[in-house]
C-alpha positions in Angstrom: -16.3 7.8 87.2 -17.5 8.7 90.3 -15.0 9.7 93.3 -16.3 6.1 95.5 -15.4 3.9 92.4 -12.1 6.0 91.7 -10.9 5.5 95.4 -12.1 1.6 95.6 -9.7 1.1 92.2 -7.1 2.8 94.1 -7.2 0.5 97.1 -7.4 -2.7 94.9 -5.0 -1.9 92.8 -2.5 -1.3 96.1 -3.7 -4.2 97.7 -2.9 -5.7 94.3 0.8 -4.7 94.8 0.8 -5.5 98.4 -0.9 -9.0 97.9 -0.9 -10.2 94.8 2.6 -12.2 95.1 1.4 -13.8 98.1 -2.2 -14.8 96.7 -0.7 -16.0 93.4 1.9 -18.5 95.4 -0.9 -20.2 97.5 -2.6 -20.8 94.6 -0.5 -22.5 93.0 0.5 -24.4 95.9 -3.2 -25.5 95.4 -3.5 -25.4 91.6 -0.3 -26.6 90.9 -1.0 -24.9 87.5 0.5 -21.3 87.5 -2.6 -20.4 84.6 -5.1 -21.3 87.1 -3.7 -20.2 90.1 -3.8 -16.7 88.6 -7.8 -16.9 87.4 -8.1 -17.6 91.0 -6.1 -14.8 92.2 -8.3 -12.5 89.7 -11.3 -14.1 91.4 -10.4 -13.2 95.1 -10.5 -9.8 93.7 -14.0 -9.5 92.4 -14.5 -10.6 95.7 -12.7 -7.8 97.2 -13.9 -5.6 95.4 -17.5 -6.8 96.4 -16.1 -6.5 100.2 -14.0 -3.4 100.2 -15.9 -1.7 102.7 -16.3 -4.3 105.1 -12.4 -4.5 106.4 -10.8 -2.5 109.9 -7.1 -3.7 109.4 -5.1 -4.2 106.9 -4.3 -7.7 108.8 -7.7 -8.6 109.4 -7.6 -8.0 105.4 -4.4 -10.3 104.8 -6.3 -13.2 106.2 -9.5 -12.6 104.6 -7.2 -12.8 101.4 -5.9 -15.7 102.3 -8.8 -17.6 103.3 -11.0 -16.3 100.4 -8.3 -17.5 98.1 -7.7 -21.0 99.7 -11.8 -21.6 99.4 -11.6 -20.9 96.0 -9.0 -23.2 95.1 -10.7 -25.5 97.2 -14.3 -25.4 95.5 -12.3 -25.0 91.9 -10.4 -28.6 92.8 -13.6 -30.1 93.9 -16.0 -29.5 91.1 -16.9 -31.6 88.2 -16.0 -29.5 85.7 -12.1 -29.3 87.1 -11.9 -32.8 87.6 -13.1 -33.4 83.7 -10.4 -31.2 82.4 -7.5 -31.1 80.4 -4.6 -30.6 81.7 -2.5 -27.8 81.1 0.9 -28.4 80.2 3.1 -25.2 81.9 5.5 -23.7 79.3 8.9 -23.5 81.0 9.9 -20.3 80.4 6.9 -19.3 82.2 7.3 -21.4 85.0 9.3 -19.8 87.3 8.9 -22.8 89.5 10.1 -25.4 87.4 14.1 -25.2 89.1 13.4 -25.8 92.6 13.6 -29.4 93.7 12.4 -28.3 97.1 9.3 -26.6 95.8 8.3 -29.4 93.9 8.7 -32.3 96.5 6.6 -29.9 98.3 3.8 -29.4 95.5 3.9 -33.6 95.5 2.9 -33.9 99.0 -0.8 -34.2 100.1 -2.9 -30.9 100.4 -3.3 -31.1 104.0 0.5 -31.1 104.3 0.7 -28.7 101.5 -1.1 -26.0 102.7 0.7 -25.8 106.1 3.9 -26.0 105.2 3.4 -23.4 102.4 1.8 -21.1 104.4 4.4 -21.4 107.4 7.9 -21.4 105.2 6.7 -19.4 102.1 4.4 -16.9 103.9 6.2 -16.6 107.0 2.7 -16.9 109.4 3.2 -18.7 112.6 1.0 -22.2 113.6 -1.0 -19.7 115.9 -2.3 -17.7 112.6 -1.9 -20.7 110.5 -4.7 -22.5 113.2 -6.8 -19.5 112.6 -6.9 -19.4 108.8 -7.6 -23.3 108.3 -10.0 -22.9 111.7 -7.3 -25.9 112.9 -6.4 -26.5 116.1 -3.0 -25.1 116.8 -1.9 -28.8 117.9 -3.8 -30.2 115.1 -1.4 -27.6 112.6 2.2 -28.2 114.6 1.1 -32.3 113.9 0.4 -31.9 109.8 3.9 -29.4 109.8 6.0 -32.1 111.4 4.6 -34.8 109.8 4.7 -32.9 106.6 8.2 -32.2 107.3 9.4 -35.7 107.6 8.1 -36.8 104.5 9.8 -34.4 102.9 12.8 -35.5 104.5 12.1 -38.7 103.6 12.0 -37.6 100.0 15.0 -35.0 100.3 17.6 -37.5 102.5 19.6 -38.1 99.2 19.8 -34.8 98.1 20.6 -32.8 100.9 22.6 -36.0 103.1 20.1 -35.3 106.4 21.1 -37.3 109.2 
């Protein structure tokens, strides 16, 4: 192995440690299945390995990883193969998200609300950053976030005694 590939392997390994969990959570919010989410993350890191020399900063790399993850998820969900495949049943001991009723309700939201709520609450992006990532206007992101919150509020009203 030459020095360049060794250096790239170290960078990818560091990026996997830094961004792997975030990308897995993001892909899980789209795919609703841990196994498919892991496949997406693997594809993202293959793309990262191909583009390793194109990043000027860590912030740009992080945005790039989120955008690529989002695009791969959307492409998989649109593919005819994915639509025809049998549903994978989650294993209770493996599904770490199973007991979280709020997250379960978030996962039931339509994708346009789910992705914004996930990026805002679980990945701590602000509305300006989400607008940049999703290529939407900031006002649209704020509107979708508000509508998603209202949908969640209706569903979770009894459980959490909202006003």
